[in-house]
GUTI-222339 format. One record per residue: residue in one letter; x, y, z of N, C-alpha, C in turn. Coordinates in pm, whole numbers, padded with zeros to 5 digits, always signed. Atoms other than C-alpha are relative to their C-alpha. Layout:
REM GUTI-222339
AXYZXYZXYZ
...
END
This chain:
REM GUTI-222339
M-00114+00058+00007+00466-03771-07576+00048-00053+00114
F-00055+00066-00125+00607-04001-07328+00104+00058+00073
K-00125-00057-00078+00823-03883-07058+00140-00089+00011
K-00044+00102-00045+00980-04207-06985-00001-00096-00057
I+00044+00129+00077+01026-04533-07179+00114-00119+00049
L-00079+00124-00049+01152-04862-07046+00046-00091-00098
I+00003+00080+00113+01322-05077-07285+00024-00147+00078
A+00007+00137-00043+01218-05460-07204+00104-00098-00075
N-00114+00069+00065+01551-05607-07394+00133+00030+00042
R-00137-00009-00019+01906-05630-07400+00085+00041-00121
G-00083-00036+00086+02207-05551-07609-00007+00095-00132
E-00014-00136+00119+02220-05382-07949-00149+00042-00031
I+00125-00046+00051+01837-05348-07991-00047+00119+00122
A+00035-00080-00140+01819-05194-07629+00068+00140-00039
L-00091-00107+00038+02088-04963-07724-00052+00109-00128
R+00070-00057+00127+01933-04880-08058-00125+00087+00032
I+00113-00092-00049+01592-04751-07878+00045+00110+00082
I-00041-00099-00100+01792-04583-07616+00044+00144-00064
R-00050-00115+00083+01951-04353-07893-00096+00074-00059
T+00119-00094+00037+01615-04256-08031-00053+00074+00102
C+00039-00076-00146+01507-04182-07675+00046+00122-00010
K-00077-00113-00058+01774-03940-07624-00022+00129-00104
E-00018-00089+00087+01759-03775-07970-00160+00089+00012
M+00137-00073+00001+01346-03722-07893-00006+00089+00126
G+00033-00045-00135+01408-03598-07541-00081-00075+00084
I+00070+00093-00039+01278-03889-07399+00083-00094+00103
K-00106+00092-00085+01437-04055-07064+00003-00144-00029
S-00001+00172+00017+01538-04422-07087+00024-00091+00131
V-00037+00079-00140+01525-04685-06822+00051-00118-00088
A-00056+00116+00060+01738-05006-06912-00056-00111+00114
V-00001+00122-00102+01676-05358-06747+00097-00083-00039
Y-00120+00091+00052+01932-05604-06731-00006-00130+00090
S-00052+00099-00073+02041-05932-06590+00125+00008+00045
T-00129-00027-00072+02323-05993-06360+00108-00035-00127
A-00102+00032+00082+02510-06146-06676+00021+00112-00083
D+00004-00077+00085+02432-05807-06859+00044+00107+00051
A-00050-00120-00048+02602-05562-06609+00074+00106-00041
D-00085-00110+00092+02851-05432-06827-00055+00038-00130
S+00028-00024+00156+02679-05412-07155-00035+00156-00004
L+00017-00131+00040+02649-05066-07326-00149+00040+00013
H+00091-00036+00018+02300-05052-07318-00049+00050+00155
V+00023-00019-00157+02322-05045-06911+00040+00153+00013
R-00051-00151-00037+02562-04748-06921-00044+00082-00064
F+00057-00127+00065+02384-04527-07178-00146+00038+00002
A+00137-00031-00010+02026-04550-07063+00033+00113+00129
D-00004-00120-00111+01932-04253-06796-00015-00073+00122
E+00021+00096-00107+01837-04523-06541+00045-00146-00032
A-00008+00167+00020+01889-04914-06517-00037-00080+00125
V+00030+00083-00113+01753-05182-06317+00029-00136-00023
C-00035+00140-00007+01855-05518-06246-00136-00085+00041
I+00134+00074-00016+01573-05767-06292+00019-00135+00011
G+00010+00127-00046+01715-06104-06208+00113-00067-00043
P-00133+00051+00054+02003-06352-06271-00011-00048-00158
P+00027+00030+00111+02099-06474-06602-00085-00074-00091
P+00069+00073+00090+01881-06746-06719-00143+00096-00069
S+00094-00082+00056+01610-06552-06961-00144-00024+00077
N+00152+00006-00050+01287-06687-06779+00020+00066+00147
Q-00004-00080-00151+01421-06521-06443+00039+00114-00023
S-00043-00144+00002+01508-06181-06591-00087+00025-00099
Y+00045-00076+00120+01403-06072-06969-00141-00066-00014
L+00140+00012+00010+01091-06281-06957-00061-00043+00096
K+00079+00000-00129+00981-06237-06604-00082+00135+00026
I+00129-00134+00034+00662-05993-06647+00014+00067+00132
P-00001-00079-00128+00645-05901-06282+00128+00098+00019
N-00122-00047-00032+01017-05818-06254-00016+00130-00097
I+00011-00093+00109+00967-05589-06564-00109+00140+00037
I+00121-00128-00033+00640-05401-06477+00050+00037+00167
A-00072-00037-00114+00802-05357-06123+00108+00099-00004
A-00119-00105+00028+01092-05185-06267-00054+00115-00068
A+00083-00124+00052+00867-04959-06480-00074+00079+00100
E+00061-00087-00100+00667-04866-06181+00065+00083+00096
I-00067-00083-00079+00967-04786-05954+00085+00125-00070
T-00063-00077+00075+01119-04573-06234-00101+00103-00059
N+00081-00084+00072+00772-04413-06325+00006+00014-00147
A+00000+00010+00135+00825-04507-06690-00162-00005-00062
D+00126+00013+00071+00499-04439-06903-00023-00080-00101
A+00031+00082+00108+00560-04677-07165+00124-00095+00017
I-00119+00109-00042+00788-05007-07221+00005-00027-00179
H-00008+00047+00125+00932-05073-07557+00073-00151-00001
P-00040+00101-00010+00986-05419-07595+00134-00068-00090
G-00090+00056+00109+01230-05463-07907-00035-00117-00070
Y+00030+00124+00078+01252-05802-08064+00021-00118+00081
G-00028+00135-00108+01243-06154-07921-00063+00055+00124
F+00053-00004-00144+01185-06191-07552-00169+00003-00019
L+00124-00030-00019+00840-06045-07485-00075+00082-00116
S+00043-00107+00096+00793-05838-07791-00131-00048-00079
E+00127+00056+00065+00507-06071-07919-00093-00093+00114
N+00083+00065-00102+00357-06186-07610-00118+00063+00049
A+00112-00085-00031-00009-06078-07586-00022+00003+00156
Q+00017-00038-00136-00015-06134-07215+00064+00104+00082
F-00094-00115-00035+00251-05877-07176-00039+00136-00033
S+00085-00116+00051+00066-05619-07384-00082-00002+00094
K+00161-00019-00086-00243-05684-07184+00023+00057+00144
I-00038-00042-00147-00070-05646-06842+00052+00140+00022
C-00092-00158-00010+00140-05307-06960-00134+00056+00009
K+00113-00057+00010-00239-05198-07044-00082+00008+00139
E+00054+00019-00150-00384-05312-06701+00062+00104+00102
H-00098-00087-00087-00073-05121-06547-00015+00177-00038
N-00012-00139+00050-00146-04790-06744+00120+00034-00078
I-00133-00030+00078+00190-04832-06922-00037-00023-00140
K+00032+00039+00139+00169-04790-07295+00124-00123-00061
F-00077+00064+00045+00315-05076-07474+00028+00034-00156
I-00023-00037+00147+00510-04964-07783-00002-00154-00068
G+00011+00114+00110+00363-05239-08025-00154-00041-00018
A+00138+00044+00042+00058-05439-08100-00084-00045+00105
S+00094+00025-00114-00245-05471-07887-00007-00148+00040
S+00020+00145-00050-00302-05812-07680-00062-00077-00103
E+00043+00058+00074-00547-05913-07898+00030+00000-00168
M-00081+00016+00164-00352-05828-08254+00096-00090+00009
I-00118+00113-00005-00069-06027-08120-00057-00146+00023
S+00076+00150-00018-00325-06327-08031-00037-00050-00135
K+00092+00031+00130-00499-06289-08373+00128-00047-00100
M-00114+00036+00098-00160-06277-08570+00099-00116+00019
G-00130+00071-00045+00079-06475-08350-00063-00146-00018
D+00064+00142+00022-00169-06810-08412+00015+00009-00145
K-00008-00007+00127-00056-06869-08766-00118-00057-00076
A+00099+00051+00056-00374-07081-08846-00108+00109-00019
T+00101-00132+00017-00596-06779-08748+00038+00098-00084
A-00030-00102+00110-00371-06539-08920-00025-00015-00130
K+00000+00056+00118-00385-06742-09221-00154+00051-00052
A+00168-00024+00053-00788-06730-09219-00032+00145-00014
T+00027-00164+00019-00777-06368-09152+00043+00065-00122
M-00041-00028+00110-00559-06306-09445-00089-00005-00121
K+00086+00047+00089-00769-06496-09644-00134+00080-00020
A+00113-00079-00010-01066-06306-09546-00004+00141-00033
A-00031-00135+00091-00894-05974-09646+00042+00001-00118
G-00060-00014+00167-00817-06105-09992+00121+00004-00002
V-00146-00021+00030-00473-06126-09939+00047-00179-00045
P-00026+00104+00043-00307-06435-10132+00061-00078+00123
T-00026+00098-00113-00249-06736-09897+00066-00141-00076
I-00049+00159+00058-00054-07086-09965-00109-00057+00015
P+00098+00089-00015-00312-07338-10055+00048-00108+00108
G-00022+00102-00131-00361-07568-09736-00143-00041+00094
S+00106+00035-00094-00572-07703-09461-00076+00087+00012
E+00103-00120-00021-00897-07515-09370+00028-00009+00173
G-00024-00019-00154-00763-07440-08989+00081-00109+00055
L-00097+00069-00071-00596-07666-08755-00047-00186-00058
L+00020+00145+00034-00555-08073-08873-00066-00046+00136
K+00032+00039-00091-00780-08264-08646+00115-00128+00049
D-00086+00130-00048-00529-08582-08602+00059-00043-00137
F-00112+00062+00100-00290-08787-08819-00092-00047-00149
K+00090+00062+00130-00592-08937-09049-00018+00139-00108
D+00058-00148+00075-00687-08550-09145+00134+00030-00066
A-00103-00040+00069-00333-08481-09211+00027-00108-00164
E-00015+00080+00082-00309-08795-09446-00090+00053-00116
K+00107-00042+00081-00643-08690-09615+00047+00124-00078
T-00020-00155+00063-00533-08300-09671+00139-00026-00089
A-00156+00029+00094-00166-08419-09804-00065-00068-00150
K+00024+00070+00127-00329-08655-10058-00103+00078-00083
K+00108-00108+00065-00610-08387-10160+00087+00106-00079
M-00077-00139+00033-00341-08110-10205+00117-00073-00108
G-00094+00033+00081-00055-08336-10360+00132+00051+00061
Y-00103-00018-00066+00294-08385-10233+00095+00067-00076
P-00043-00005-00104+00540-08210-10162-00105+00106+00073
V+00091-00081-00068+00342-08045-09856+00086+00041+00136
M-00096-00029-00121+00473-07862-09539-00075+00017+00122
L+00066+00015-00142+00348-07950-09163+00058+00150+00054
K-00043-00098-00088+00358-07640-08958-00077+00030+00147
A+00081+00005-00126+00297-07576-08600-00057+00127+00010
T+00068-00123+00009+00035-07318-08538+00096+00105+00109
A-00085-00084-00089+00253-07178-08248+00124+00026-00017
G-00131+00003+00040+00558-07201-08423+00113+00113-00030
G-00080-00116+00028+00847-06968-08485+00137-00046-00023
G-00147+00063-00004+01232-06979-08592+00022-00142-00035
G-00030+00138+00052+01158-07303-08783-00052-00105+00099
K+00041+00096-00108+01041-07496-08483-00139-00075-00049
G+00145+00070+00058+00747-07757-08570-00016-00006-00142
M+00029-00008+00158+00809-07725-08939+00076-00125-00048
R-00050+00099+00061+00861-08027-09162-00040-00026-00148
A+00013+00008+00147+00886-08069-09544-00036-00156-00021
V+00039+00135+00027+00713-08387-09672+00006-00013-00118
W-00004+00012+00169+00797-08522-10027-00083-00094-00030
N+00079+00103+00003+00600-08836-09991-00087-00086+00086
P+00084+00093-00086+00328-09073-09817+00086-00052+00111
E-00057+00068-00074+00562-09268-09662+00073+00091+00135
D-00106-00048-00101+00753-09008-09462-00084+00109+00095
L+00088-00062-00069+00433-08831-09315-00027-00020+00112
K+00030+00052-00147+00375-09026-08999+00117+00050+00112
E-00088-00056-00082+00725-08962-08863-00001+00146+00023
A+00017-00175+00002+00708-08563-08981-00087+00026+00097
W+00108-00011-00082+00386-08564-08810+00030+00000+00129
D-00019+00042-00165+00505-08719-08464+00124+00102+00041
S-00125-00081-00041+00841-08525-08468-00046+00159+00000
A+00052-00172+00008+00682-08158-08541-00106+00018+00102
R+00078-00033-00140+00421-08211-08280+00062-00039+00126
Q-00097+00025-00144+00675-08330-08014+00097+00146-00010
E-00104-00098-00030+00924-08051-08085-00104+00143+00009
S+00105-00132-00015+00625-07768-08112-00050-00010+00162
K+00048+00020-00125+00486-07918-07778+00098+00047+00103
A-00112-00012-00094+00820-07889-07613+00037+00154-00022
A-00049-00107+00034+00898-07550-07754-00103+00113+00042
F+00093-00085-00025+00564-07380-07730-00130-00023+00097
G+00089+00034-00055+00345-07574-07533-00150-00049-00059
N+00118+00010+00095+00101-07628-07807+00038-00091-00113
D-00043+00095+00102+00100-07919-08070-00110+00007-00101
G+00092+00000+00114-00155-07794-08313+00078+00038-00127
M-00052+00036+00108-00077-07864-08638-00085+00067-00124
Y+00086-00019+00123-00172-07707-08994+00088-00054-00111
M-00062+00052+00129-00073-07806-09351+00001+00109-00132
E+00016-00089+00133+00025-07605-09645+00072-00059-00127
K-00087+00070+00131+00165-07684-10041+00141+00071+00043
L-00121-00047+00002+00518-07672-10025+00017+00088-00106
I-00056-00094+00113+00662-07381-10244+00111-00035-00036
E-00134+00025+00034+00946-07487-10416+00062+00115-00085
E-00089-00137+00011+01244-07265-10486-00055+00135+00050
P+00069-00121-00033+01083-06999-10288+00111+00110+00065
R-00105-00138-00067+01252-06637-10185-00132+00038+00114
H+00094-00056-00133+01127-06516-09806+00024+00162-00042
I+00016-00165+00005+01046-06142-09876-00090+00044+00075
E+00081-00046-00100+00898-05946-09620-00053+00156-00055
I-00001-00157+00034+00746-05587-09650-00033+00056+00132
Q+00013-00056-00143+00774-05350-09360-00121+00115-00011
I+00122-00073+00004+00444-05165-09288+00012+00059+00153
V+00030-00065-00146+00336-04909-09008-00138+00039-00021
G+00159-00056+00007-00002-04853-08911-00034+00078+00126
D+00023-00102-00134-00134-04573-08657-00155-00048+00036
S+00135+00045-00084-00446-04563-08435-00124+00042-00055
R+00122-00040+00076-00679-04414-08679-00024-00110-00144
G+00033+00129+00109-00657-04755-08894+00045+00004-00133
K-00063-00030+00131-00446-04587-09177+00123-00094+00021
A-00116+00085+00021-00132-04813-09288+00088+00063-00117
C-00106-00033+00111+00155-04749-09534+00126-00122-00008
H-00089+00084+00007+00437-04956-09659+00128+00051-00012
L-00157-00057+00036+00821-04905-09666+00093-00069-00079
S-00053+00045+00106+00904-05111-09917+00042-00153+00044
E-00045+00146-00041+01077-05479-09902+00122-00055+00035
R-00121+00051-00014+01342-05678-09772-00013-00149-00015
D-00057+00139+00028+01496-06013-09884+00057-00062+00086
C-00051+00064-00103+01560-06247-09628+00017-00145-00035
S-00018+00136+00036+01610-06576-09809+00113-00063+00042
V-00126+00053-00035+01955-06629-09716+00001-00056+00149
Q+00041+00015-00139+01896-06842-09406+00056-00148+00033
R-00021+00137-00046+02014-07153-09189-00104-00042+00095
R+00118+00052-00073+01755-07360-09023-00085+00103+00015
H+00099-00109-00007+01516-07090-09083+00034+00133+00071
Q-00052-00147-00095+01720-06834-08913+00053+00084-00084
K-00047-00099+00081+01811-06522-09130+00140+00023+00042
L-00135-00036-00009+02193-06443-09187+00057+00133-00055
T-00037-00115+00076+02188-06175-09422-00160+00052-00058
E+00135-00054+00058+01896-05948-09563+00064+00106-00101
E-00014-00092+00067+01898-05692-09825-00155+00078-00081
T+00097-00048+00072+01692-05430-10008+00025+00105-00083
P+00098+00066+00044+01579-05395-10275+00023-00122-00012
S-00035+00136+00045+01533-05769-10351+00022+00005-00145
P-00064-00003+00143+01748-05833-10673-00083-00126-00077
F+00095+00063+00095+01438-06046-10773-00141+00090-00004
M+00107-00097+00029+01186-05769-10740-00019+00056-00124
T+00041-00113+00123+01008-05577-11031-00084+00103+00074
E+00079-00098-00029+00835-05275-11001-00146-00031+00024
K+00173+00053+00002+00493-05438-11063-00022-00076+00099
L+00008+00061-00110+00564-05705-10806+00006+00067+00149
R-00048-00093-00129+00678-05442-10543-00140+00056+00014
D+00130-00081-00052+00346-05250-10591-00101-00119+00010
E+00093+00098-00028+00133-05582-10585+00019-00027+00143
M-00030+00061-00120+00292-05720-10275-00006+00127+00130
G+00025-00136-00067+00297-05338-10109-00167-00002+00047
K+00151-00004-00011-00086-05320-10163-00051-00118+00064
A+00014+00129-00085-00134-05687-10025+00011+00062+00128
A-00034-00054-00170+00064-05565-09680-00101+00103+00023
V+00093-00096-00064-00132-05236-09658-00140-00053-00003
K+00138+00041+00006-00456-05404-09741-00011-00100+00153
A+00008+00077-00143-00373-05661-09436+00028+00056+00112
A-00025-00060-00142-00244-05434-09175-00147+00113-00008
E+00112-00095-00013-00568-05183-09245-00114-00082+00022
Y+00116+00108-00059-00813-05506-09244-00019-00023+00141
I+00020+00027-00177-00724-05573-08890+00037+00110+00083
K-00007-00124-00065-00658-05218-08813+00130+00013+00094
Y-00107+00032-00080-00315-05276-08714+00081+00140+00043
E-00075-00119-00066-00117-05004-08488+00129-00050+00028
G-00172+00042-00054+00272-04996-08468+00088-00036-00125
A-00069+00055+00084+00527-05114-08691+00023-00152-00008
G-00001+00129+00016+00531-05476-08830+00051-00032-00132
T-00045+00059+00147+00612-05699-09136-00105-00118-00040
V+00060+00101+00046+00405-05884-09346+00094-00109-00083
E-00081+00086+00059+00600-06198-09468-00058-00089-00093
F+00023+00058+00088+00570-06354-09778+00087-00089-00065
L-00093+00095+00081+00699-06649-09972-00027+00024-00158
V+00023-00044+00153+00721-06587-10355+00087-00124-00073
D-00023+00087+00088+00769-06855-10611+00090+00041-00126
K-00059-00035+00101+00978-06869-10901-00050+00069-00114
H+00062-00099+00084+00735-06734-11102-00078+00117+00040
R+00046-00118-00043+00672-06444-10901-00124+00011+00061
N+00128-00004-00079+00343-06546-10750+00044+00013+00162
F-00066+00012-00126+00360-06452-10390-00120-00027+00135
Y+00046+00046-00078+00209-06591-10081-00025+00040+00153
F+00001-00056-00165+00100-06463-09714+00079-00119+00073
M-00036+00087-00104+00314-06659-09486-00039+00018+00163
E+00049-00039-00125+00293-06477-09160+00022+00165+00054
M-00025-00119-00050+00312-06145-08974+00049+00022+00108
N-00080-00009-00098+00547-06027-08736-00038+00146+00065
T+00052-00137-00032+00393-05757-08504+00110+00062+00105
R-00099-00081-00078+00715-05597-08373+00133+00071-00113
I-00107-00038+00040+01026-05426-08482+00077-00137-00052
Q-00065+00091+00059+01269-05674-08711+00147+00025+00040
V-00105-00013+00003+01596-05749-08654+00091+00081-00142
E-00035-00061+00119+01669-05630-08989-00060+00139-00049
H+00030-00102+00048+01515-05302-08996+00088+00109-00050
P-00085-00123+00030+01820-05075-09025+00028+00006-00154
I-00064-00023+00166+01862-05154-09423-00145+00059-00050
T+00130-00080+00058+01494-05018-09467+00037+00140+00047
E-00012-00143-00032+01582-04721-09277+00113+00074-00096
Q-00105-00043+00080+01897-04668-09467-00025+00034-00139
V+00026-00021+00159+01754-04679-09823-00121+00095-00004
I+00092-00098+00042+01462-04456-09757+00002+00142+00130
D-00031-00103-00092+01630-04251-09461-00128+00051+00087
F+00139+00008-00086+01343-04309-09202+00047-00048+00135
D-00033+00067-00123+01404-04377-08820-00139-00072+00035
L+00110+00104-00011+01171-04679-08766-00061+00015+00144
I+00026-00003-00156+01197-04688-08368-00054+00152+00030
R+00066-00144-00006+01102-04273-08385-00167-00031-00040
E+00167+00021+00042+00766-04387-08585-00073-00077+00061
Q+00073+00074-00077+00688-04662-08352-00029+00054+00109
I+00037-00054-00118+00707-04446-08061-00119+00143-00024
K+00116-00112+00026+00487-04148-08243-00080-00060-00026
V+00108+00074+00037+00260-04407-08352-00097-00020+00139
A+00035+00034-00133+00234-04546-07984-00047+00116+00064
A+00046-00128-00046+00175-04185-07877-00114+00082-00048
G+00112-00039+00046-00113-04140-08080-00002+00099-00148
I-00045-00103+00123+00059-03941-08390-00021-00077-00124
P+00051+00046+00097-00089-04022-08727+00109-00029-00073
I-00101-00016+00115+00153-04152-09001-00028+00079-00112
I+00012-00117+00129+00214-03941-09306-00074-00096-00124
G+00083+00098+00082+00061-04254-09506+00062-00014-00186
I-00059+00004+00132+00310-04235-09798+00068-00150-00013
N-00097+00123+00008+00436-04587-09938+00116+00042-00073
Y-00120-00029+00040+00798-04577-09990+00064-00114-00102
A-00077+00087+00055+01029-04717-10245+00140+00015+00031
P-00143-00037-00061+01407-04759-10188+00070+00089-00106
K-00066-00098+00092+01607-04490-10313+00167-00059-00034
L-00120+00039-00004+01944-04672-10265+00006-00159+00038
H+00008+00134+00002+02045-05036-10187+00098-00018+00149
A-00080+00023-00138+02156-05169-09831+00004-00168+00015
I-00011+00176-00043+02274-05525-09692+00052+00012+00115
E-00048+00036-00135+02295-05626-09355+00054-00146+00019
C-00068+00139-00047+02523-05915-09223-00020-00013+00122
R+00008+00037-00129+02439-06041-08881+00136-00078+00046
I-00103+00023-00062+02746-06094-08702-00003-00096+00131
N+00000+00096-00119+02728-06392-08448+00116-00036+00044
A-00132+00078-00063+02981-06545-08204-00035-00133-00006
E+00005+00121+00035+02962-06863-08360+00128-00025-00104
D-00118+00061+00082+03260-07086-08536-00088-00065-00144
P+00043+00039+00132+03130-07093-08912+00072-00118-00067
Y-00088+00126+00062+03431-07363-08988-00048-00112+00100
N+00006+00096-00101+03263-07573-08684-00154-00030-00020
N+00130+00005-00026+02898-07612-08770-00068+00116+00063
F+00057-00126-00036+02819-07240-08671-00030-00028+00166
R+00013+00024-00139+02885-07354-08279+00019+00143+00069
P+00008-00112-00065+02802-07090-08055+00146+00040+00076
S-00146-00021-00084+03140-06922-07901-00016+00132+00073
P+00005-00117-00098+03078-06709-07614+00152+00010+00077
G-00138-00028-00070+03359-06545-07410+00052+00129+00003
K-00065-00138-00015+03577-06237-07370+00078+00035-00120
I-00030-00088+00097+03629-05991-07670+00137+00055+00039
T-00097-00032-00058+03995-05934-07624+00055+00143-00095
V-00031-00119+00105+04037-05705-07949-00127+00019-00055
L+00120-00009+00107+03765-05523-08153+00043+00139-00055
H-00027-00118+00068+03840-05286-08439-00108+00032-00090
A+00120-00033+00052+03513-05147-08580-00003+00059-00166
P-00022-00043+00137+03493-05098-08968-00101+00163-00004
G+00057-00098+00012+03413-04761-09067-00014+00083-00147
G-00037-00059+00103+03387-04500-09371-00127+00016-00066
H+00135-00051+00048+03099-04351-09586-00070-00141-00032
G+00079+00095+00028+02799-04584-09613+00010-00121+00099
V+00019+00134-00120+02884-04843-09302-00061+00056+00104
R+00083-00015-00125+02657-04867-09022+00025-00113+00081
L-00020+00142-00082+02728-05102-08723-00081+00030+00100
D+00097-00046-00110+02474-05143-08481+00060-00126+00088
T-00036+00097-00071+02623-05333-08176+00022+00061+00127
H-00014-00016-00136+02655-05359-07787+00126-00025+00063
V-00118+00047-00057+02998-05503-07747+00132+00082-00046
Y-00134-00079-00058+03349-05375-07683+00123-00086+00017
A-00124+00081-00019+03691-05478-07652+00026-00024+00169
G-00008+00042-00136+03704-05651-07304-00144-00047+00058
Y+00123+00030-00049+03339-05714-07301-00010-00165+00009
T+00014+00116+00015+03224-06062-07227-00136-00071-00031
I+00115+00051+00048+02960-06230-07425-00055-00103+00071
P+00046+00117-00072+02743-06446-07204-00057-00110-00072
P+00024+00086+00063+02659-06771-07312-00190-00037+00020
N+00132+00035-00025+02263-06738-07187-00090+00043-00111
Y+00105-00054+00114+02120-06555-07506+00042-00032-00148
D-00034-00019+00149+02111-06514-07862+00144+00020-00065
S-00154+00008+00034+02485-06543-08028+00012+00145-00070
M-00061-00100+00065+02423-06211-08244+00067+00107+00077
I-00077-00098-00080+02675-05957-08131-00009+00132-00075
A+00003-00132+00068+02668-05707-08428-00089+00005-00109
K+00064-00009+00113+02477-05595-08720+00091+00072-00091
L-00086-00107+00070+02703-05454-08999-00094+00014-00141
I+00093-00028+00121+02501-05258-09264+00084+00071-00082
T-00090-00082+00076+02653-05104-09589-00095+00075-00086
T+00097-00049+00110+02457-04883-09843+00051+00102-00074
A-00073-00021+00126+02553-04781-10167-00121+00061-00096
Q+00091-00056+00135+02385-04624-10503-00057-00140-00061
T+00029+00118+00067+02381-04997-10645+00019-00119+00085
R-00022+00094-00071+02387-05345-10539+00136-00037+00002
E-00141+00047+00011+02742-05417-10660+00070+00080+00085
E-00084-00078-00126+02872-05117-10475-00036-00032+00124
A+00035-00010-00126+02664-05195-10173+00091-00154+00052
I-00079+00125-00018+02844-05581-10206+00144+00015+00015
A-00144-00026-00021+03194-05432-10263+00009+00069+00134
K-00021-00092-00123+03138-05192-09961+00013-00123+00119
M+00007+00077-00083+03040-05480-09749+00127-00102+00026
R-00125+00052-00001+03349-05680-09851+00103+00057+00066
R-00077-00073-00071+03573-05413-09746-00005+00009+00135
A+00052-00018-00139+03371-05342-09425+00042-00114+00084
L-00015+00142-00084+03400-05727-09307+00155+00001-00010
E-00175+00007+00011+03817-05719-09415+00019+00074+00111
E-00053-00100-00117+03820-05408-09167-00064-00034+00130
F+00046+00043-00108+03614-05571-08917+00087-00102+00089
V-00090+00068-00081+03849-05706-08629-00059-00057+00132
I+00032+00060-00131+03710-05923-08363+00067-00125+00065
E-00088+00096-00046+03953-06145-08137-00037-00055+00106
G+00023+00032-00139+03909-06362-07836-00135-00108-00009
V+00119+00128+00032+03573-06546-07990+00010-00030-00134
K+00011+00031+00136+03497-06703-08296-00131+00083-00059
T+00108-00059+00049+03245-06518-08536-00007-00025-00143
T+00038+00043+00129+03070-06538-08851+00048+00093-00116
I-00075-00073+00094+03290-06268-09024+00019-00090-00127
P-00063+00066+00122+03476-06530-09252-00111-00046-00085
F+00105+00063+00102+03119-06666-09366-00024+00114-00066
H+00058-00088+00072+02987-06357-09459+00098+00042-00126
L-00084-00044+00126+03311-06268-09669-00011-00097-00129
Q+00018+00155+00062+03278-06612-09824-00127+00030-00102
L+00139-00017+00051+02903-06526-09902+00020+00122-00116
M-00012-00097+00090+02980-06191-10053+00099-00036-00117
N-00100+00032+00118+03235-06368-10282-00037-00091-00093
H+00043+00144+00062+03002-06653-10389-00092+00039-00127
P+00033-00026+00158+02904-06618-10766-00159-00008+00006
D+00142+00005+00019+02526-06704-10709-00064+00116+00076
F+00038-00131-00098+02489-06426-10424+00018+00108-00089
I-00051-00100+00102+02670-06209-10650-00134+00048-00118
A+00075+00000+00086+02440-06282-10929-00168+00036+00042
G+00132+00013-00056+02118-06253-10704-00076-00103+00001
N+00065+00117+00049+02046-06602-10796+00028-00104+00119
Y-00011+00088-00111+01957-06762-10451-00166-00025+00063
T+00144+00018-00059+01633-06890-10263+00046-00052+00111
T-00003+00066-00144+01583-07032-09907+00076-00112+00004
A-00071+00121-00046+01748-07342-09982+00168+00029-00048
F-00134-00024+00030+02071-07161-10068+00113-00043+00100
M-00116+00073-00088+02267-07280-09765+00012-00147+00009
D-00003+00160+00020+02170-07647-09817+00134-00020-00080
S-00091+00057+00068+02441-07657-10059+00131+00129+00010
F-00122-00063-00027+02700-07383-09916+00101-00057+00069
Q-00136+00071-00033+03024-07524-09852+00111+00101+00100
M-00099-00074-00048+03263-07294-09606+00134-00056-00034
K-00159+00033+00059+03629-07286-09770+00095+00004+00128
E-00131-00003-00074+03903-07365-09523+00077+00128+00033
P-00056-00147+00013+04067-07042-09399+00151-00017-00076
E-00104-00021+00089+04395-07146-09602-00034+00009-00137
D+00050-00041+00136+04185-07150-09916-00066+00109-00029
E+00049-00111-00007+04067-06802-09856+00097+00075-00094
END
């Protein structure tokens, strides 16, 4: 087992990893930018190293600074959390070259699954259902036209290096293809330095359902059930739940088997998710694989009573997985609390938190790194907390979430708490009747109408 783990991340996920390290008797090292000097992950780690100024590319994304911090503190492993360098093949490779264990996928695995066109071809070869689409990358616009005509509209253009919805365009008719092709390539080139595009048939009324998997160094994998992530805004998840209200036992069994097959085919090591689009007829198609821990991992932990970070660390240390496929015993919902103004098009709202009262009680979990007096820096993602409720049934979990959100007081900055309260009272959400298009028609009611 590792003696000391450096956490190459910040905020709530860094604090989450530190907590498990403490419980396992492993020393932890926090890294931080000057903007995060007062963050709780810095306070609670055994050691902390400043790695640069506030901009991410000069701190949390600066590989030499992180490797230097690991070397001066004698850390024998690095946990990347999510975001930042968690799916960076080069970082995984450099860790290996410096004899530091990267708690995540190998550089080869990240490269194979990070490029979406390659990942799709790999999954096809593994016998996992994939969305009908182009054979690899589109050569040029003519190829895109020909492929779309053959497949039939609507289609979805996708950047091979994409993520977070960047470089994606839904195209409903031939007249719109050229504009979509040009803008998607331009956006992808700017965001990822790669304008490679592929095309898929657009799945109408889809749900975004992911299967949590864990694989060990012996090529064995298991799944830990599903999470429904369909409530999204601009391809960014807002809330997640497990089990999915759309799921049947038969569908869970089929999707679980497909996810395990995918992981074992590529001999995947570590925690990851196999992401699927599920159409209204419950046909499912491989979308992508995330080779890291997910923001929404706590809901899985709650319904099967399992520490996923502990499992990641154990697998990285060479310990085999138990190999049991899990089904949820309870129901859990996670609301991502962002420092954003939901009444003003979710505009970011950094600044100083003047008052904070955290909700509590049975079945309420709050993962956060903020406190009263903490200043939210403008340099990073606006998520400041994850509120998770767990109960025997979905109805009870929603009622508990309503109560917890009403108890959750944050003053000094705007937050998405009012949005989540309205969501928990929305008839379609309550009925479990939602798809990835849910937010297209969602309207915030003004405060006086609540």
